[in-house]
C-alpha positions in Angstrom: 132.5 257.4 151.1 131.4 253.9 150.7 129.4 255.4 147.7 132.6 256.7 145.9 133.3 253.6 143.9 136.1 254.8 141.7 137.7 256.7 144.6 137.8 253.7 146.7 139.1 251.3 143.7 141.9 253.8 143.2 143.1 253.4 146.8 142.9 249.7 146.8 144.9 249.6 143.6 147.5 251.7 145.2 147.7 248.7 147.9 147.4 245.8 145.4 150.4 247.0 143.2 152.6 246.3 146.1 151.3 242.8 147.0 154.2 240.8 145.5 153.2 237.4 147.1 150.0 235.8 148.4 151.7 235.2 151.6 152.7 238.8 152.3 151.8 240.0 155.7 149.8 243.1 155.3 148.2 245.5 158.0 145.4 248.0 157.7 146.2 250.8 160.1 143.1 252.4 161.3 140.7 249.8 159.8 137.5 251.3 161.0 134.8 249.3 159.9 136.9 247.2 157.4 135.9 248.9 154.3 139.3 248.5 152.5 140.0 245.3 154.1 136.7 244.0 152.6 137.7 245.4 149.2 141.0 243.8 149.4 139.4 240.6 150.5 137.4 240.4 147.4 140.8 240.2 145.5 141.9 237.4 148.0 144.2 239.7 149.9 143.5 239.3 153.6 145.1 242.0 155.8 145.5 242.1 159.5 143.6 245.0 161.1 144.7 247.6 163.7 141.8 249.5 165.1 141.6 251.3 168.4 137.8 251.4 168.8 136.4 248.6 170.9 133.1 248.2 169.0 134.8 248.3 165.5 137.3 245.7 166.7 134.4 243.5 167.5 132.8 244.1 164.0 136.3 243.4 162.5 136.5 240.1 164.5 133.0 239.1 163.4 134.2 239.5 159.8 137.1 237.2 160.5 139.9 239.5 160.5 143.0 239.2 162.9 142.8 242.4 165.0 146.2 243.6 166.1 146.8 244.9 169.7 147.4 248.8 169.2 150.1 248.6 172.1 151.7 245.4 171.4 155.5 245.3 170.5 155.7 242.9 167.4 158.4 240.0 167.2 160.4 239.8 164.1 158.1 237.2 162.7 155.2 239.4 163.3 156.4 242.4 161.5 154.5 243.4 158.2 155.8 243.6 154.6 153.1 246.3 153.7 151.2 248.6 155.8 148.5 250.9 154.4 146.7 253.8 156.2 143.9 255.8 154.3 142.6 259.0 155.8 143.6 258.2 159.3 146.6 260.3 160.2 144.6 263.4 160.2 142.6 262.0 163.0 145.7 261.6 165.2 146.9 264.3 167.4 150.4 263.0 167.5 151.2 261.9 164.0 154.9 261.8 164.4 154.5 259.1 167.2 152.0 257.3 165.1 154.4 257.2 162.1 157.2 255.8 164.4 154.9 253.2 165.7 154.1 252.1 162.0 157.9 252.0 161.4 158.2 249.6 164.2 155.6 247.2 162.9 157.3 247.4 159.2 160.0 244.7 158.5 163.2 245.9 156.9 162.3 246.4 153.1 158.7 246.7 154.0 156.4 249.3 152.3 154.2 251.9 153.8 151.4 253.4 151.8 149.7 256.5 153.3 146.9 258.8 152.0 145.5 261.8 153.8 143.7 265.1 153.2 145.9 267.9 151.6 146.6 271.4 152.2 145.2 273.5 155.2 143.6 275.9 152.9 141.1 273.4 152.1 140.1 272.8 155.7 136.4 272.9 155.8 133.4 272.3 158.1 133.6 268.6 156.9 137.0 268.3 158.5 135.7 269.7 161.8 132.6 267.3 161.7 134.8 264.2 161.2 137.3 265.2 163.7 140.5 266.1 161.5 143.3 267.8 163.4 144.9 268.9 160.2 145.4 268.5 156.4 148.9 267.9 154.9 151.5 269.4 152.7 153.2 266.9 150.5 156.6 268.0 151.9 155.3 268.0 155.5 154.2 264.4 155.4 157.6 263.5 153.7 159.3 264.8 156.7 157.2 263.3 159.2 158.0 259.8 157.6 161.7 260.6 157.3 161.9 261.5 160.8 160.3 258.1 161.7 163.2 256.4 159.8 161.7 255.7 156.3 162.7 256.5 152.9 160.4 258.3 150.6 159.8 256.3 147.3 156.8 258.2 145.8 155.1 261.5 147.0 152.4 263.3 145.2 149.1 265.1 145.4 145.9 263.5 144.1 142.6 264.6 142.7 143.5 268.0 141.4 140.0 268.6 140.3 138.7 267.7 143.9 141.1 270.6 145.2 138.7 273.1 143.4 135.5 271.2 144.4 136.7 271.3 148.1 137.4 275.0 147.8 134.2 275.8 146.4 132.4 273.6 149.3 134.5 275.7 151.7 132.9 278.9 150.7 129.5 277.8 149.6 128.9 274.3 151.1 127.2 273.4 154.4 128.1 275.0 157.6 127.6 271.6 159.4 129.9 269.5 157.2 127.3 267.5 155.5 127.9 266.2 151.9 125.3 265.8 149.1 125.3 262.1 148.5 123.9 262.5 144.9 126.6 265.0 144.0 129.4 262.7 145.6 128.2 259.8 143.4 128.3 262.2 140.4 131.7 263.3 141.0 133.0 259.8 141.6 131.5 258.4 138.6 132.2 261.3 136.0 134.8 263.7 137.4 137.3 261.5 139.5 138.4 259.4 136.6 139.5 262.5 134.6 141.0 264.1 137.8 143.1 260.8 138.3 144.5 261.4 134.8 145.5 264.8 135.5 147.6 263.7 138.6 150.5 263.0 136.3 150.8 266.8 135.6 149.6 268.2 139.0 151.3 265.7 141.2 154.0 267.9 142.6 151.8 271.0 142.7 148.3 270.6 144.3 145.4 268.3 144.9 142.7 267.3 147.4 144.7 264.6 148.9 148.5 263.4 149.3 149.8 260.0 148.7 153.2 258.8 150.0 154.8 255.6 149.7 157.8 254.8 151.9 160.1 251.9 152.8 162.1 250.9 155.7 165.8 250.3 155.1 
C-alpha cells in the first residue's frame, strides 16, 4: 500500500486536521514500519509509536521515534491528545480490549482517529493473507468505542468505488490474496480521488473502509 499515494495522503490528512498545536502529544497505534509516522514527520509532526513486533520496534528506534511500551500504564503527563490507528484493529483478536487500552492512553478531551476495513461481505483471500480477523460495520465500530468510554464525533464509510472493486476481487481476483501493483497504482491515481468525493453522499451507507473519530470526555 506504500504505492497508494492518494490513499495514504487522505489518511494523513485525517490526522493532520486534528493537530492543533506543534507540542501536541501524538501516538501511532500499530505503527508497523513507520509508514504513516514517516509521512507525518515530513509535515514536522512527530508521533510516538506503539508497535508490538520486536523487529519493527528496532526499525522505528533506528528512525528516531520514541517506541512506547505496549503494557505500560501511562502517567497523566504521558497521556496523548491525539491517537491514530490505520488498518490495525482488524488484526487484533480482542478489539474491545484494544479500544479500552487506547482510551487509557488518551487524555481527557483527546481525540482518536481510527480507520479499518469495512463490511464482512467484502472479506476476501487478501484479508486472509494479511491476517484479518474481521471487517467492520460502521455501527459496530461505534459501539466498541462507546463501550470503551469514548464519544463518537464522526463516523462514515470511505471509498465507495472501492466497495465495488473489492466485491469484484472477491469473485474474480486471486485465490492467494495477491494484488496487482499496476492496477493498485491506477486505482489510486485515477479512481480514488473521485471515490473520495463521493463519500459525502455514501458515507452513511457503504464503502470499502470505515473512518471513526472519537473523543474522551
